[in-house]
N, C-alpha and C positions, 0 to 999 in steps of 0.2 A: 774179346775181339771177334768181330764177325768172321765167319769162315771165308778164306780167300782161295780162289781157284788158282792152282799153281801149274806151270808148264810141266810137261812129262819128265823132263830131266831135273826137276827140282822137287825135293821131298822135305817135308817138315821134320824137324828133329827136336825131341823133347829134352829138357834138362836132365842130365845124368845118362842119357842114351849114348852108347858107345858107337864109334865109327873108326875105321882105320884110315889114316892119312898122314903123309909127311912130304915135304918139298925140300930138296937140297940139290946141289950141283950134280950129284951122281944119278939123279932121276933123268931119264933120257928126254923128257919133255921140258926140261929146265928152261925157263924164260918164255916158253910158248905162250903162256897166259899174259905176257907183257906186250903182245902184238895183236893187231887187228881188233882193237877194242875202243870203246868210248869210255874214258875214265872221268866220271863226274867228280868234282872236287868240292868238299865241304869247306866252310871257313877254317875249321881246325886243320884240315889237310893243308891249306895254303899257309897257315901260320907255321906249321912244322916244316914244310918244304922251304919256305923263305928263310927260316932259321938254318936249315941244313945247308942251303946253298950260300948263305951269308949275304943274300941280296936284300936291298930295300924292297918293301912289299910292292911298290909301284913298278919297280924294275922287273920283279919276278912276274907280275901279272902281264906286263907288256911282252916279256920274252917267252913265257912258257904257258900262258893260259888263254884259252878261247872263250869269250863271253857270248852267249846266245840268248835270245828271248823271242819266242814266237808270239803271235798275237793273242793266243789263248793262255799264255803263261802269265801268272801274277808276278813272279819274281824272276830275275835273270838267272841263267844257269851257267855254270863254269866247268870247262873241260881241260884236261891237260893236253898240251900240244903233242901230236904224234909226228914221227919223222917220215918223210916221203921217200921210203926205201923199198916200196913194193910190198911191204909187210905191215905198214902202218905201225911201226914199232914205237914204244914209249921213248920219249926223248932222253930218259935217264937209264935205259937198259943197255948193258954191254954183254959181251960173250961170257963174262965172269959173273954176271948178275946185275942187280940194282946198284947204281952208283950213289944213290941217296938212301940206302937201306934204313938207317936209323930214323929218317924222317919220311919214310914211304907213306902214301895215303892209306886211310883206313880200309878202303876196298881191297887194296893189295894185301894188307895184313889179314883180312878176314877170309879171303878166297881159300877154299871153295865154299866157305860158309857165308851166309847172308843173314842180316838182322832186319826185321821190320818192326817199327815202333810207331805207336799211335798214342795221341794225347787223349786222356779221359776227360770227362766233364769236370772232375776235381783237379785238373791240371797235372795229375800224376801220369806216368808213362806206362803203357802196356806193350810188351814186345814178344816176339817169337823168332826162332831161328830156322833156317833152311840149309840144305846142302845142294849145291849145284854140281852135277856130274856131267862134264863135257868130254867128248870122245878124245880130245887131244891130251887130256890130263891123266897121267899115269900115277899120280900121287896116291890114289886110292889102293894101289897094289902094294904099297908099303905096309909094314906090319905094326907101326906105332899106333897104339890105341889113343883115341881122343874123346873128349866130351866137349860140349859147347863152352863149359866153364874153363876147362884145361886149355883148350885151344885159344880162347879169348885172352886168358892170362899170359900164355906163352907168346902171343903176338902183340901184347901191349895194347889191347883194344879198349880197356876200361876208360882211359881218359878220352879217347875218340868218341865212345858212346855217350859219355857224360856231356861233352860239349855239343855233340849233335842233338842230344835231347833238349838242351837249352835253346838251341836255334829252332828246334821244332816248335817251341812255344810261340815263335813268330810265324813260321810257315803254316802251322795248323791252327792259328788263332781263330776263334769263332767268327770274327768279322771277315776274315779271309774265306772261311767256309761259306759265309753268307753272300759272297760275291764281290767283296771289296776289291777295287783295283788301285794300284799305286799311281800317283802322279809321277811325272818325269823327275821332279826334284826328290820325291820320296825314294824312287828307285836308285838315284845317284847316292843318296845317304845310306841306303841299304848296302850298296857295294862298298862304300867308304868305310863304314863301321865294322863290317864283317870280313872283308877281303883285303882292304888296303890299310892295314893297321898302323903302319908307320906314318902314313899321311894323315890318318885319323888323329893320331897322337899329336902331330905337329899343329893341326888346326885347333884341337882342344887347347893345347898349350898357348896358342895365340888368342884364345877367346873368340874364335871366328865361327862357332857353330851355335845353333839355337838350343835352348833348353839344357844348357850345360852348367847350371848354377851349382850342382852338387859335385862337379868335377874337381875343383880345387882341393877339397878335403880328401879326394881319392887319387890325386895326381901322383904321389910317390908310389902308391901301390900299382898304379897303371903303367909304371915303367916296365913292368912284367907283361909280356905279350898275352899270356893267358888271362891275367886279371883285366887287361884292357878289352879282350874279347868279351868277357863277362859283362863289363861295363857297357860295351857296345850293344849287347843284346837288350839290356835294361833300358838304355838310352833310346833305342829304336822302338821299344814298346811305347814309350812316351810320345815319340815323334809320329808313329803310325796310328796308334790307337787311343 
């Protein structure tokens, strides 16, 4: 992977390299990182959050997600709603911590660690990890030793990374890199198949979507949200490319 210039408070960390960090209610900055932030959501983040809240995906998107797309963006971007409390707090944070902790987004799980992943020419993924050290975070003063592998496993990041890498096959497709732009209909189908899974399943079940001839054989498997998301990625590859 080409060398990337990182901000001063971000350092690259190698596999097996030790760092000290822990976050828990007794750390005096507990939940500070849940405020004054723009929390981008991946499709898998939305999948887990809508399951945790028990909401239909369309309801979850309407209630808790902001969709944006600037003129230079190829794909729409999704952010979790923040509360207008003067601190721009996450809608799911309380004094006791995260109210959707089992389904919290990947970025929350990874903090203060970050992962960059790039798609190689052979479609495999190359990644590296960084540590973000912000002045408000005192978790680095804790004595628990971590590595990228240990921290990722402890935070349940493996499944998030796996699904994010599958979506990256779309976002970093060679046609996108070559300047392809989506039509309005393609953008709508992108949102449907990756972010609005319950509605996507309903339309598939009704036979109301293009190029879904292979869905009937996978219909039972796609009752599982994760399997439906995998199907959605492959379906979009046919639709877009």
